[in-house]
C-alpha positions as CSV (number, residue, x, y, z in Angstrom):
1,M,267.5,168.0,194.0
2,Y,269.5,169.9,191.1
3,Y,266.6,171.0,190.1
4,L,266.5,172.8,193.4
5,K,270.2,173.2,193.8
6,G,270.3,175.3,190.1
7,V,267.4,177.5,191.9
8,I,269.4,178.4,195.0
9,K,272.2,178.9,192.7
10,R,270.8,181.6,190.6
11,L,269.2,183.2,193.6
12,F,272.3,183.7,194.7
13,A,274.3,184.8,192.5
14,K,271.8,187.5,190.9
15,S,271.3,188.5,194.3
16,K,275.4,189.0,194.9
17,R,275.5,191.1,191.4
18,E,272.8,193.4,192.9
19,V,274.1,193.6,196.6
20,I,278.1,194.1,195.0
21,T,276.7,196.9,193.3
22,G,273.9,197.8,194.6
23,M,271.4,197.9,191.7
24,G,269.7,196.0,189.4
25,A,270.8,197.5,185.4
26,G,269.8,195.9,181.5
27,K,267.7,196.7,178.9
28,F,265.2,195.6,176.5
29,S,263.7,195.7,173.0
30,V,260.2,197.5,172.2
31,S,259.9,197.4,168.1
32,T,257.4,201.3,167.0
33,S,255.1,200.1,163.6
34,T,254.8,204.0,161.6
35,R,256.5,207.1,162.3
36,M,254.8,208.9,165.2
37,E,253.6,206.3,167.7
38,F,253.9,206.9,171.6
39,V,254.4,202.9,173.1
40,D,252.9,201.8,176.5
41,I,256.3,200.3,177.8
42,T,255.0,201.0,182.0
43,S,254.7,196.7,181.9
44,L,258.5,196.1,180.5
45,V,260.1,198.3,183.2
46,Q,257.6,196.7,186.0
47,K,258.1,193.2,185.3
48,E,262.2,193.9,185.9
49,V,262.0,195.7,189.0
50,A,260.3,193.3,190.1
51,N,262.6,190.9,189.0
52,S,265.1,192.2,190.2
53,S,266.0,191.9,194.5
54,I,265.5,195.6,195.3
55,R,262.6,196.5,197.0
56,D,263.0,200.3,197.2
57,G,265.3,202.9,195.2
58,V,264.6,204.5,191.7
59,C,264.2,203.4,188.4
60,Y,266.6,205.4,185.6
61,I,265.2,204.4,182.7
62,Y,266.9,206.3,179.1
63,N,266.6,205.9,175.9
64,P,269.7,206.0,174.2
65,H,268.2,207.0,170.3
66,T,268.2,210.8,169.1
67,T,264.9,211.1,167.2
68,A,262.8,208.9,170.5
69,G,261.9,210.3,173.5
70,L,260.6,208.7,176.5
71,T,258.2,210.7,178.6
72,I,255.6,209.9,181.6
73,N,251.9,210.4,180.8
74,E,248.3,209.5,181.1
75,G,247.4,205.8,180.5
76,A,243.7,205.7,180.3
77,D,242.5,207.6,177.1
78,P,244.6,206.7,173.9
79,A,243.7,210.0,172.6
80,V,245.5,211.7,175.2
81,Q,248.9,210.0,172.8
82,D,246.9,210.6,169.6
83,D,246.5,214.6,170.6
84,I,250.4,215.1,171.7
85,V,251.2,213.2,168.6
86,E,249.2,215.6,166.5
87,V,250.0,218.9,167.9
88,L,254.4,217.8,167.9
89,K,253.1,218.1,164.4
90,K,252.1,221.2,163.8
91,V,254.6,222.8,166.0
92,I,257.0,221.4,164.4
93,P,256.3,221.1,160.8
94,H,258.1,218.4,158.4
95,D,257.6,220.4,155.1
96,Y,260.3,223.3,156.7
97,P,263.6,224.3,155.3
98,Y,266.3,222.1,157.7
99,K,269.3,222.3,157.0
100,H,269.8,218.0,157.9
101,M,270.1,216.3,154.7
102,E,268.7,213.2,156.0
103,G,265.4,214.6,156.1
104,N,264.2,213.6,160.3
105,S,264.5,217.1,161.5
106,P,262.2,216.9,162.8
107,A,262.4,213.3,164.6
108,H,265.6,215.2,166.4
109,I,263.5,218.1,167.4
110,M,260.9,216.5,168.9
111,A,263.1,213.8,170.6
112,S,264.9,216.5,172.1
113,L,261.5,218.2,173.4
114,M,260.1,215.8,175.1
115,G,263.7,214.0,176.7
116,S,265.7,211.3,176.6
117,S,265.1,209.4,180.2
118,V,262.5,209.6,183.0
119,T,262.9,209.0,187.4
120,V,260.3,206.6,188.4
121,F,260.5,205.7,192.4
122,V,260.0,201.7,193.3
123,E,258.9,201.1,196.3
124,G,257.8,197.5,198.0
125,G,259.5,196.5,194.1
126,R,256.5,198.2,192.1
127,L,257.0,201.5,190.2
128,V,255.7,204.8,191.9
129,L,253.2,206.2,189.5
130,G,250.1,207.9,189.9
131,T,246.4,206.5,189.1
132,W,246.5,207.6,185.2
133,Q,250.4,207.6,184.6
134,K,251.9,205.7,181.8
135,I,255.8,205.7,181.1
136,F,256.3,206.3,176.5
137,F,258.7,205.4,174.6
138,C,257.7,208.2,171.7
139,E,258.9,207.3,168.1
140,F,259.6,210.4,165.9
141,D,261.5,208.3,163.6
142,G,259.8,204.8,163.1
143,P,258.8,202.3,162.2
144,R,262.3,200.3,164.1
145,S,263.6,198.3,166.3
146,R,265.1,200.7,169.7
147,K,266.5,199.3,172.7
148,V,265.2,201.2,176.7
149,I,268.0,200.4,179.0
150,W,267.6,200.8,183.3
151,K,268.9,200.8,186.1
152,L,267.3,200.9,189.7
153,L,269.7,202.2,192.4
């Protein structure tokens, strides 16, 4: 009985919060292991959406870091992410005489080109993505531990 009361209380509190605010929100961590890499965060975002009582709306995913980005692209073939990273390295060289003295100017430029947020529709508690689409956290100054913020409206 006590267990059931606790479950009902948690469900009611979650629903009440989302009804009052009209949204669900939170953040999760992403760890990277190399200087430049794309990390598929689709399942992490989907988990947060599924745990929300919001079934239909818009999910905003935001990266609060200046040397990393977010993008939606093909996730079936890892060669696509490798190709993007390699082209970015050629377009934005690491050996250019940048004025920023910290040594990570290329990462700032790549993050600006990639963007700091993505928006995905939600229908029936599921992210609406194309057949091959995945959401990627784009690390340009790793390895690091990063945060990603999401909000459902």
